[in-house]
Backbone bond lengths (Angstrom), bond angles and torsions (degrees), N, CA, C in turn:
res aa  C-N    CA-C-N  psi(-1)  N-CA   C-N-CA  omega(-1)  CA-C   N-CA-C  phi
1 X - - - 1.468 - - 1.527 109.36 -
2 X 1.336 119.30 126.98 1.466 121.21 -177.38 1.524 111.53 -66.66
3 X 1.312 115.24 150.57 1.457 121.01 179.29 1.517 109.73 -73.28
4 X 1.334 117.24 120.62 1.460 121.11 -177.99 1.523 112.45 -91.97
5 X 1.333 116.78 -7.31 1.461 120.41 179.95 1.526 108.54 -80.94
6 X 1.310 116.17 129.37 1.456 120.90 -178.20 1.525 111.39 -84.97
7 X 1.331 114.50 159.66 1.465 121.44 -177.33 1.515 110.58 -123.21
8 X 1.327 115.92 133.68 1.460 121.98 177.40 1.524 109.37 -120.73
9 X 1.313 116.30 136.84 1.463 123.20 172.41 1.525 108.39 -100.03
10 X 1.323 116.93 133.11 1.462 121.24 179.82 1.518 108.85 -132.80
11 X 1.325 117.21 122.17 1.466 120.92 175.33 1.534 108.94 -94.48
12 X 1.314 115.31 157.51 1.460 119.71 -177.42 1.516 111.25 61.31
13 X 1.337 115.82 41.75 1.471 120.98 -169.89 1.524 114.35 -88.84
14 X 1.311 118.04 3.81 1.472 119.31 -174.51 1.524 113.97 -87.33
15 X 1.336 117.76 -11.29 1.467 119.39 -178.35 1.525 110.08 -161.02
16 X 1.323 115.92 171.99 1.453 122.30 172.84 1.517 114.30 56.87
17 X 1.330 116.25 -137.39 1.453 121.87 -176.86 1.532 110.56 -63.44
18 X 1.329 117.96 -37.17 1.459 121.15 179.81 1.514 112.22 -62.09
19 X 1.321 117.20 -44.96 1.466 121.63 176.65 1.523 110.23 -62.10
20 X 1.326 116.46 -44.79 1.461 120.72 -179.77 1.530 111.25 -63.40
21 X 1.326 117.15 -37.15 1.466 120.90 176.62 1.524 111.15 -64.76
22 X 1.321 116.53 -41.75 1.461 120.45 178.98 1.522 110.80 -60.36
23 X 1.316 117.27 -46.33 1.458 121.23 179.92 1.527 111.42 -67.00
24 X 1.326 116.83 -36.81 1.464 121.07 178.78 1.528 110.45 -63.53
25 X 1.326 116.88 -46.13 1.459 119.55 -179.45 1.529 111.99 -72.43
26 X 1.324 116.96 -28.53 1.468 119.29 173.77 1.525 110.19 -62.98
27 X 1.330 116.40 -42.34 1.468 120.99 177.67 1.522 111.26 -63.67
28 X 1.329 116.19 -29.70 1.466 120.70 -178.54 1.529 112.52 -85.89
29 X 1.338 116.13 -0.14 1.455 120.16 173.62 1.512 116.52 85.45
30 X 1.332 117.88 20.88 1.465 121.65 -178.54 1.530 110.80 -89.76
31 X 1.336 115.73 157.67 1.460 121.52 165.47 1.525 107.90 -79.46
32 X 1.336 115.57 147.01 1.462 119.73 -173.47 1.518 112.48 -124.75
33 X 1.321 116.32 128.82 1.456 122.45 166.09 1.519 106.63 -106.51
34 X 1.329 116.97 117.42 1.469 121.41 -172.87 1.530 110.13 -117.95
35 X 1.314 115.68 135.47 1.468 120.65 -179.53 1.517 111.08 -131.63
36 X 1.322 116.06 137.15 1.463 122.56 174.80 1.523 108.38 -166.84
37 X 1.309 116.26 169.59 1.462 120.39 -179.69 1.532 112.24 -84.83
38 X 1.337 116.77 -29.87 1.464 121.48 -175.23 1.527 111.03 -86.85
39 X 1.327 117.00 106.45 1.462 121.82 -177.08 1.530 111.92 -61.12
40 X 1.323 116.41 -48.08 1.461 120.19 -177.24 1.516 112.80 -61.74
41 X 1.327 116.24 -48.50 1.467 120.40 -178.44 1.524 111.27 -65.87
42 X 1.335 116.37 -39.94 1.463 119.82 -178.65 1.528 110.63 -65.69
43 X 1.317 116.59 -41.20 1.462 119.64 179.75 1.528 111.27 -66.85
44 X 1.326 117.43 -31.66 1.467 120.38 175.96 1.528 110.40 -66.45
45 X 1.344 116.45 -41.32 1.463 120.50 177.76 1.525 109.85 -63.86
46 X 1.330 116.52 -44.53 1.464 120.84 179.81 1.522 110.99 -60.43
47 X 1.320 117.19 -41.21 1.465 121.05 179.10 1.523 110.91 -62.12
48 X 1.331 116.41 -42.69 1.467 120.74 178.67 1.531 110.55 -63.08
49 X 1.336 116.23 -38.81 1.467 120.49 179.74 1.532 110.98 -68.49
50 X 1.325 115.83 -38.90 1.463 120.20 179.61 1.525 110.98 -67.88
51 X 1.316 116.79 -32.31 1.468 120.44 176.13 1.523 111.62 -66.36
52 X 1.339 115.84 -21.22 1.462 121.52 176.17 1.532 111.42 -88.93
53 X 1.338 115.84 0.02 1.457 120.33 177.00 1.513 115.78 101.19
54 X 1.320 118.10 1.12 1.463 121.10 -177.83 1.520 111.73 -85.24
55 X 1.329 115.96 148.94 1.451 121.70 170.35 1.520 107.42 -92.40
56 X 1.322 116.90 135.45 1.459 119.83 -175.73 1.523 111.21 -132.67
57 X 1.318 115.07 155.61 1.447 121.88 168.65 1.527 107.01 -133.82
58 X 1.330 116.11 130.87 1.465 121.13 -178.41 1.526 110.30 -102.19
59 X 1.304 115.81 138.14 1.456 121.81 176.35 1.520 107.73 -126.59
60 X 1.318 115.96 110.62 1.465 120.41 179.13 1.519 107.48 -84.24
61 X 1.321 115.90 115.53 1.451 118.00 -176.95 1.510 112.71 -172.20
62 X 1.308 114.62 174.81 1.462 123.75 -176.77 1.530 108.09 -115.89
63 X 1.331 117.63 120.22 1.464 120.27 -176.51 1.527 112.82 -65.12
64 X 1.317 118.27 -16.01 1.463 120.04 178.04 1.529 111.55 -76.17
65 X 1.346 116.54 -6.36 1.467 121.87 179.13 1.522 108.52 -107.87
66 X 1.325 115.85 116.77 1.461 120.79 -175.62 1.520 112.33 -56.19
67 X 1.325 117.04 -41.70 1.466 119.89 -177.09 1.539 111.79 -65.02
68 X 1.323 117.35 -32.26 1.464 120.35 177.63 1.530 110.52 -67.45
69 X 1.321 116.35 -40.38 1.461 121.00 179.05 1.523 110.87 -66.73
70 X 1.320 116.34 -41.73 1.456 120.32 179.04 1.528 110.50 -63.05
71 X 1.321 116.84 -42.70 1.468 121.23 179.10 1.530 111.07 -64.79
72 X 1.309 116.75 -40.26 1.466 122.10 178.80 1.521 111.19 -57.82
73 X 1.329 115.60 -49.26 1.464 120.08 -179.19 1.527 110.61 -66.34
74 X 1.327 116.26 -45.11 1.466 121.08 -177.77 1.525 111.77 -62.47
75 X 1.322 117.20 -44.98 1.467 121.05 -178.56 1.523 111.29 -65.18
76 X 1.330 116.56 -39.43 1.460 119.88 179.94 1.521 110.94 -68.50
77 X 1.323 116.37 -41.47 1.470 120.56 177.73 1.527 110.37 -61.52
78 X 1.325 116.68 -41.95 1.462 120.40 179.58 1.526 111.36 -64.57
79 X 1.330 116.25 -36.54 1.464 120.28 -177.03 1.524 112.62 -74.68
80 X 1.328 117.49 -38.22 1.465 120.18 -170.92 1.531 114.39 -119.94
81 X 1.319 116.62 -3.72 1.465 122.81 175.40 1.524 115.20 76.36
82 X 1.315 118.18 -37.63 1.463 120.88 179.52 1.525 110.72 -124.96
83 X 1.327 114.88 156.12 1.466 121.73 171.90 1.521 106.76 -130.65
84 X 1.315 116.16 121.15 1.462 121.09 -176.90 1.524 113.51 -102.97
85 X 1.319 116.33 -35.16 1.461 120.55 -175.14 1.521 110.04 -141.20
86 X 1.312 116.04 135.93 1.466 122.63 170.34 1.516 107.90 -116.54
87 X 1.323 116.40 124.72 1.466 120.95 175.77 1.529 108.05 -112.37
88 X 1.321 116.01 106.52 1.465 122.54 177.50 1.524 108.50 -80.98
89 X 1.322 115.11 92.45 1.460 120.39 -174.44 1.529 113.05 -107.99
90 X 1.321 118.36 -25.38 1.464 120.83 -175.17 1.523 110.73 -57.12
91 X 1.314 115.83 135.65 1.459 118.59 179.86 1.513 112.56 -170.61
92 X 1.315 115.07 156.97 1.465 121.86 174.32 1.520 108.76 -129.01
93 X 1.331 115.17 160.16 1.461 120.54 -179.24 1.526 109.89 -121.36
94 X 1.319 115.80 -175.64 1.452 121.06 -179.87 1.525 109.02 -154.81
95 X 1.305 116.08 163.76 1.470 120.72 169.58 1.520 108.16 -151.02
96 X 1.317 115.36 116.76 1.452 120.94 179.77 1.519 109.80 174.53
97 X 1.312 116.90 140.98 1.464 121.64 177.88 1.528 108.92 -67.12
98 X 1.307 116.78 133.91 1.468 122.01 -174.09 1.524 111.98 -53.76
99 X 1.318 117.67 -40.22 1.460 121.62 -177.51 1.526 112.07 -60.75
100 X 1.334 116.20 -26.78 1.469 121.01 -177.48 1.524 112.81 -103.87
101 X 1.324 117.15 -0.73 1.471 121.01 -170.86 1.522 111.85 -97.28
102 X 1.321 115.28 132.83 1.460 120.76 175.85 1.529 108.97 -66.45
103 X 1.317 116.74 137.61 1.457 120.71 -176.73 1.530 112.99 -63.27
104 X 1.322 116.66 -21.65 1.468 119.70 178.20 1.525 111.50 -63.44
105 X 1.341 116.42 -25.66 1.465 120.30 178.19 1.523 110.03 -66.02
106 X 1.331 116.20 -46.40 1.461 119.71 178.81 1.524 111.13 -64.15
107 X 1.326 117.21 -37.78 1.457 120.12 178.71 1.521 110.67 -64.38
108 X 1.326 117.00 -40.86 1.464 120.57 179.61 1.519 111.10 -61.51
109 X 1.330 116.31 -41.87 1.464 119.62 179.59 1.519 111.74 -66.91
110 X 1.315 117.43 -40.74 1.463 119.87 177.92 1.531 110.56 -65.98
111 X 1.322 117.03 -39.71 1.468 120.55 -179.23 1.526 111.53 -62.14
112 X 1.322 116.78 -43.74 1.468 120.50 -177.77 1.522 111.13 -80.23
113 X 1.325 116.79 -56.10 1.461 120.55 -171.66 1.524 113.21 -71.20
114 X 1.336 116.39 -49.98 1.463 119.94 -177.08 1.526 112.18 -83.98
115 X 1.328 117.26 -58.40 1.460 119.35 -175.42 1.521 112.09 -66.27
116 X 1.329 117.50 -31.13 1.461 119.52 175.14 1.515 111.46 -60.85
117 X 1.324 116.09 -40.16 1.462 121.23 176.86 1.525 110.95 -66.66
118 X 1.324 116.51 -42.85 1.471 120.91 -179.64 1.529 110.86 -64.54
119 X 1.327 117.18 -47.30 1.462 120.40 -177.28 1.535 111.46 -60.74
120 X 1.321 116.20 -51.11 1.472 119.55 -177.53 1.524 111.03 -64.16
121 X 1.321 116.31 -40.06 1.471 120.03 179.80 1.522 110.84 -64.74
122 X 1.337 116.76 -39.53 1.463 121.19 -178.97 1.525 111.43 -58.55
123 X 1.331 115.87 -46.98 1.459 119.27 -174.58 1.528 113.14 -83.61
124 X 1.324 117.59 -24.32 1.466 120.12 179.02 1.521 112.23 -85.25
125 X 1.335 117.46 -25.82 1.463 121.37 -172.20 1.533 114.54 -53.88
126 X 1.334 120.51 -48.83 1.466 118.85 -178.03 1.532 112.94 -57.65
127 X 1.331 116.70 -37.28 1.462 121.06 -179.74 1.533 111.15 -72.66
128 X 1.329 115.98 -39.75 1.464 120.46 -179.09 1.525 110.73 -69.46
129 X 1.321 116.92 -35.52 1.467 120.32 177.61 1.533 111.39 -60.12
130 X 1.333 116.94 -36.69 1.464 120.55 179.69 1.526 111.60 -63.71
131 X 1.337 115.94 -28.39 1.463 121.14 -178.46 1.528 112.33 -100.05
132 X 1.343 116.66 -0.58 1.463 121.16 -172.28 1.529 109.87 49.06
133 X 1.326 113.36 49.85 1.461 120.91 -176.01 1.510 113.64 -94.07
134 X 1.333 115.36 -152.10 1.471 121.37 -170.64 1.519 112.06 -128.38
135 X 1.332 114.94 140.68 1.460 122.32 166.65 1.522 107.06 -114.97
136 X 1.320 114.88 128.32 1.464 121.32 -174.13 1.519 109.91 -122.07
137 X 1.313 116.57 137.72 1.449 121.68 171.62 1.513 109.06 -115.70
138 X 1.336 116.49 121.70 1.466 119.78 173.78 1.523 106.11 -84.08
139 X 1.309 114.54 97.71 1.456 121.18 -177.60 1.536 108.55 -95.86
140 X 1.309 117.28 -134.69 1.455 120.79 -174.17 1.522 109.23 -169.56
141 X 1.304 115.87 161.95 1.458 120.02 169.57 1.529 108.96 -58.03
142 X 1.343 116.12 -27.33 1.470 121.42 177.48 1.517 112.02 -66.87
143 X 1.337 118.26 -8.83 1.451 121.51 174.05 1.517 112.49 -87.47
144 X 1.332 116.36 -8.51 1.465 122.34 174.30 1.522 111.64 -107.04
145 X 1.332 115.59 -32.17 1.461 121.19 -175.78 1.526 109.39 -132.49
146 X 1.329 116.62 116.93 1.453 119.95 177.30 1.515 111.10 -61.39
147 X 1.327 116.93 127.74 1.458 121.37 -176.21 1.521 111.57 -103.13
148 X 1.319 117.66 137.23 1.465 120.58 177.69 1.519 111.24 -64.80
149 X 1.314 116.45 142.30 1.469 124.01 -179.22 1.525 111.83 70.58
150 X 1.325 117.11 8.68 1.469 122.40 176.86 1.532 110.17 -131.84
151 X 1.329 117.25 40.76 1.469 119.76 -175.95 1.523 111.84 -57.55
152 X 1.323 117.13 -44.60 1.454 120.40 -179.80 1.516 112.25 -68.03
153 X 1.312 116.49 -39.34 1.465 121.22 -179.03 1.527 110.37 -66.86
154 X 1.332 116.28 -50.07 1.460 119.59 179.52 1.526 111.33 -61.91
155 X 1.319 116.96 -41.59 1.462 120.50 179.60 1.528 110.93 -59.05
156 X 1.315 116.41 -44.12 1.463 120.27 -178.41 1.522 111.06 -66.86
157 X 1.326 117.41 -37.03 1.458 120.15 -178.94 1.534 111.32 -74.65
158 X 1.317 117.77 -37.59 1.473 120.10 172.51 1.528 109.67 -59.56
159 X 1.326 116.68 -41.90 1.461 121.04 -178.98 1.527 110.86 -64.93
160 X 1.326 117.15 -42.19 1.469 120.93 177.78 1.520 110.18 -58.99
161 X 1.325 116.16 -45.47 1.460 119.29 -176.55 1.525 111.52 -67.87
162 X 1.316 117.59 -37.54 1.460 120.02 176.28 1.517 111.30 -64.64
163 X 1.327 116.49 -42.49 1.465 121.29 178.27 1.529 110.94 -61.35
164 X 1.327 117.17 -47.70 1.462 120.48 -176.23 1.526 112.05 -71.11
165 X 1.326 117.70 -34.47 1.468 119.39 175.36 1.530 110.38 -63.90
166 X 1.320 117.06 -41.74 1.459 120.88 177.47 1.523 111.04 -63.86
167 X 1.311 116.20 -42.56 1.456 120.75 178.78 1.524 110.88 -61.79
168 X 1.319 116.17 -40.31 1.465 120.50 177.84 1.528 110.67 -62.08
169 X 1.322 116.47 -45.72 1.466 120.06 -179.17 1.521 111.95 -63.90
170 X 1.325 116.85 -39.05 1.457 120.72 179.20 1.522 112.56 -62.62
171 X 1.334 115.89 -26.18 1.462 120.92 -172.17 1.523 113.72 -113.24
172 X 1.321 116.50 28.68 1.459 119.92 179.32 1.526 112.63 -61.04
173 X 1.330 116.68 -25.10 1.471 119.47 -176.70 1.531 113.17 -110.03
174 X 1.333 116.96 8.87 1.473 119.23 -178.00 1.522 113.33 -102.41
175 X 1.330 116.92 -14.51 1.457 119.83 -176.89 1.515 113.99 92.06
176 X 1.348 117.40 -0.02 1.462 120.13 178.12 1.522 110.08 -68.79
177 X 1.332 116.12 135.17 1.465 121.81 173.83 1.524 109.02 -104.36
178 X 1.323 116.70 132.57 1.460 122.24 178.60 1.528 108.83 -124.34
179 X 1.321 115.77 123.65 1.468 122.30 178.51 1.520 109.74 -115.38
180 X 1.320 115.96 130.12 1.462 122.23 170.46 1.525 107.02 -105.89
181 X 1.329 116.20 109.91 1.469 122.29 -176.74 1.520 109.13 -102.92
182 X 1.322 115.55 125.29 1.465 120.72 -175.45 1.524 110.88 -123.36
183 X 1.324 117.06 87.14 1.464 119.18 174.07 1.524 110.24 -66.96
184 X 1.316 115.70 151.89 1.455 119.39 167.96 1.520 106.81 -83.86
185 X 1.318 117.37 -153.05 1.464 119.93 177.40 1.523 109.55 -61.27
186 X 1.337 116.28 123.89 1.456 123.25 -177.94 1.521 109.15 -124.69
187 X 1.311 116.81 139.79 1.464 120.91 179.17 1.524 109.92 -64.92
188 X 1.322 117.08 116.66 1.466 121.71 179.62 1.528 108.02 -167.51
189 X 1.338 115.02 -176.44 1.466 120.02 -179.90 1.525 111.81 -94.94
190 X 1.341 117.65 7.61 1.466 119.69 -173.77 1.525 112.44 -61.63
191 X 1.334 117.27 -34.40 1.463 118.99 -178.79 1.528 110.96 -76.94
192 X 1.332 117.97 -31.23 1.461 120.41 175.94 1.525 110.77 -66.49
193 X 1.334 115.62 -35.75 1.463 120.42 -178.89 1.526 113.00 -90.20
194 X 1.321 116.91 -2.38 1.468 121.04 -179.17 1.528 110.11 -59.62
195 X 1.328 115.79 143.98 1.461 120.89 -179.44 1.519 110.74 -82.79
196 X 1.330 116.01 140.55 1.463 119.43 173.23 1.525 108.96 -88.19
197 X 1.311 116.73 -171.91 1.464 120.59 -174.06 1.528 112.90 -64.32
198 X 1.343 116.40 -18.88 1.465 120.60 179.74 1.534 112.58 -97.23
199 X 1.328 116.00 -1.08 1.459 119.42 -179.45 1.508 114.10 87.97
200 X 1.338 116.43 13.69 1.465 120.94 178.83 1.527 109.66 -99.16
201 X 1.335 116.64 150.79 1.460 120.75 178.50 1.523 109.71 -60.97
202 X 1.324 115.67 133.14 1.464 121.27 -178.15 1.526 111.81 -60.83
203 X 1.340 116.18 -37.16 1.460 120.31 173.51 1.512 116.35 89.30
204 X 1.320 117.44 -22.73 1.464 120.03 178.46 1.516 109.46 -150.75
205 X 1.310 115.54 156.95 1.451 120.61 -178.60 1.524 110.73 -93.43
206 X 1.321 117.93 141.04 1.468 120.38 176.60 1.524 112.28 -85.57
207 X 1.334 117.89 -0.95 1.459 121.91 -175.46 1.528 111.60 -112.51
208 X 1.309 116.29 163.09 1.458 122.17 174.45 1.524 107.71 -88.04
209 X 1.332 114.71 95.21 1.456 120.97 -171.64 1.530 112.94 -59.44
210 X 1.329 117.64 -32.84 1.470 120.29 -177.38 1.528 112.31 -71.58
211 X 1.321 117.18 -9.56 1.467 121.10 179.16 1.537 111.83 -96.44
212 X 1.327 116.75 -3.67 1.458 121.01 -174.25 1.527 111.37 -94.14
213 X 1.337 116.22 164.26 1.461 120.84 175.83 1.524 108.90 -60.74
214 X 1.329 117.38 138.91 1.457 120.57 -177.87 1.518 111.01 -76.13
215 X 1.330 115.95 153.02 1.461 121.18 177.36 1.528 110.37 -62.59
216 X 1.331 117.09 -33.48 1.459 121.36 -179.86 1.525 111.23 -65.26
217 X 1.332 116.73 -39.57 1.466 120.61 177.39 1.521 110.42 -65.36
218 X 1.330 116.09 -43.10 1.466 120.68 178.83 1.527 110.25 -61.19
219 X 1.332 117.05 -44.70 1.466 120.99 -178.80 1.521 111.43 -61.32
220 X 1.316 116.83 -43.49 1.468 120.97 178.98 1.529 110.51 -61.41
221 X 1.311 116.98 -42.75 1.473 120.85 -178.46 1.524 111.35 -69.62
222 X 1.333 117.56 -35.84 1.460 120.08 177.32 1.528 110.35 -66.91
223 X 1.318 116.63 -45.43 1.468 120.13 179.87 1.525 110.97 -61.32
224 X 1.328 116.75 -40.67 1.468 120.23 178.44 1.525 111.39 -66.95
225 X 1.344 116.56 -37.22 1.475 120.47 178.63 1.525 110.99 -66.89
226 X 1.331 117.12 -34.26 1.464 120.66 175.76 1.526 109.83 -65.89
227 X 1.324 116.53 -45.31 1.475 120.62 177.54 1.523 111.39 -57.91
228 X 1.339 115.43 -39.07 1.470 120.66 -177.00 1.534 112.78 -84.25
229 X 1.340 117.06 -0.02 1.461 122.69 179.99 1.534 112.01 56.78
230 X 1.318 116.19 41.37 1.460 119.84 177.93 1.524 110.11 -74.72
231 X 1.325 115.89 153.65 1.458 120.48 178.14 1.532 112.18 -91.68
232 X 1.315 116.38 -32.51 1.466 121.80 178.24 1.520 110.22 -134.99
233 X 1.316 115.63 147.73 1.458 122.28 171.97 1.521 106.79 -136.41
234 X 1.311 116.65 112.80 1.466 121.96 178.72 1.520 107.45 -113.40
235 X 1.336 116.01 122.94 1.458 120.79 -172.81 1.528 112.89 -112.66
236 X 1.290 114.25 157.14 1.466 130.43 -177.77 1.523 110.83 73.80
237 X 1.298 114.68 145.66 1.465 120.74 178.92 1.523 110.51 -61.11
238 X 1.334 116.13 -42.75 1.468 120.52 179.76 1.526 110.82 -61.68
239 X 1.340 116.25 -41.52 1.448 120.34 -179.64 1.517 112.26 -64.97
240 X 1.325 116.59 -46.28 1.462 120.71 179.38 1.529 110.69 -62.20
241 X 1.325 115.97 -38.53 1.465 120.84 -177.93 1.527 111.58 -66.36
242 X 1.339 116.87 -44.33 1.466 118.62 -176.70 1.523 110.82 -69.68
243 X 1.346 118.03 -34.24 1.469 120.50 176.61 1.526 109.92 -64.40
244 X 1.329 116.94 -41.59 1.465 121.56 -179.42 1.523 111.06 -68.32
245 X 1.330 117.60 -44.82 1.463 121.08 179.46 1.527 110.44 -63.21
246 X 1.333 116.55 -41.59 1.466 120.09 -178.57 1.524 112.03 -63.95
247 X 1.332 116.51 -29.83 1.465 120.50 179.56 1.522 111.79 -67.89
248 X 1.329 116.50 -38.25 1.459 120.57 -173.15 1.525 113.22 -105.16
249 X 1.332 117.58 -33.23 1.472 121.65 -177.27 1.528 109.38 -133.48
250 X 1.332 118.38 72.29 1.468 121.82 -174.72 1.530 114.14 -59.78
251 X 1.330 117.54 -33.97 1.469 118.60 178.83 1.524 110.87 -67.38
252 X 1.315 116.48 -37.84 1.466 119.96 176.33 1.527 110.05 -64.91
253 X 1.325 116.69 -40.58 1.463 120.78 178.37 1.524 110.82 -62.23
254 X 1.343 116.79 -39.22 1.469 120.85 175.67 1.523 110.48 -57.22
255 X 1.308 116.03 -48.85 1.458 121.36 -177.29 1.525 111.67 -64.40
256 X 1.321 116.03 -43.37 1.466 120.10 -178.29 1.523 111.65 -65.27
257 X 1.326 116.56 -46.09 1.464 118.59 -178.74 1.528 111.40 -68.13
258 X 1.317 116.86 -37.49 1.470 119.83 177.84 1.529 110.49 -61.05
259 X 1.320 116.33 -44.99 1.460 120.04 -177.85 1.522 112.40 -67.40
260 X 1.338 116.58 -33.62 1.467 119.64 177.08 1.526 109.96 -64.63
261 X 1.331 116.80 -47.27 1.461 120.73 -179.44 1.529 110.76 -67.70
262 X 1.312 116.15 -35.39 1.471 120.24 179.69 1.525 111.70 -62.16
263 X 1.341 116.54 -30.96 1.472 121.03 -178.20 1.527 113.48 -85.72
264 X 1.335 117.22 -5.84 1.451 119.97 179.22 1.525 111.26 -64.73
265 X 1.309 116.21 154.57 1.461 120.45 175.81 1.536 109.68 -62.97
266 X 1.329 116.67 135.46 1.466 122.53 -179.16 1.524 112.43 55.33
267 X 1.333 116.74 37.26 1.450 121.56 -179.63 1.529 111.26 -61.35
268 X 1.333 118.00 143.94 1.461 119.91 177.49 1.525 112.63 -74.53
269 X 1.339 117.30 -4.89 1.474 121.01 -179.05 1.536 110.48 -103.66
């Protein structure tokens, strides 16, 4: 009898949106392939998912390394036989004016955010095609609107969206579903871990995290968008507004985003 339980791969699953996605899919009864760099945190997430009844496999690795991504996909396929959904969630951010920022910072963001998505998608795609499943990229409003002091972050998210749009077009007749999910500001540790102009962790967030959309809400909306086979998911009122303004009045969008970043705590402007 074929296995009717579906399998989802989630990168960056040890915290934030990735952790929330893992718990959401555990509640929905899926098998989970989870990947992150932090062994302790990832195993804690896996334990919580298993307590909800899910079967999990943990892969300790770095998405910027092709061999780690290949091993992640291979190990999960071996454990559960099928792969239905890949959620490329792993990512890092930055804050620093380009003129003052070491180029290694931009390379690090491209390696993790863009190449991590490419590597995992490359190795998961053949398996997902067999199931007519989904490949998901957790992008950002920064993938629609270039943000000041986030040149590397915006560049990586624009690149992810271009890659996934191309992948979607290539597979119009294969049954592959591709979702580009763009949360607005979400409560997580991404801003604390964001790189400064020297490539060091920022250490603190410039935003009031308790006022932001929760990672759990984002995870629920992403999972529902996958079920509904949506092509785009843009979250938060602020996020939807800036994407719309940028489409019709790009100069106004420049001014608005600049002023928002300028008002942040310890802003580089």
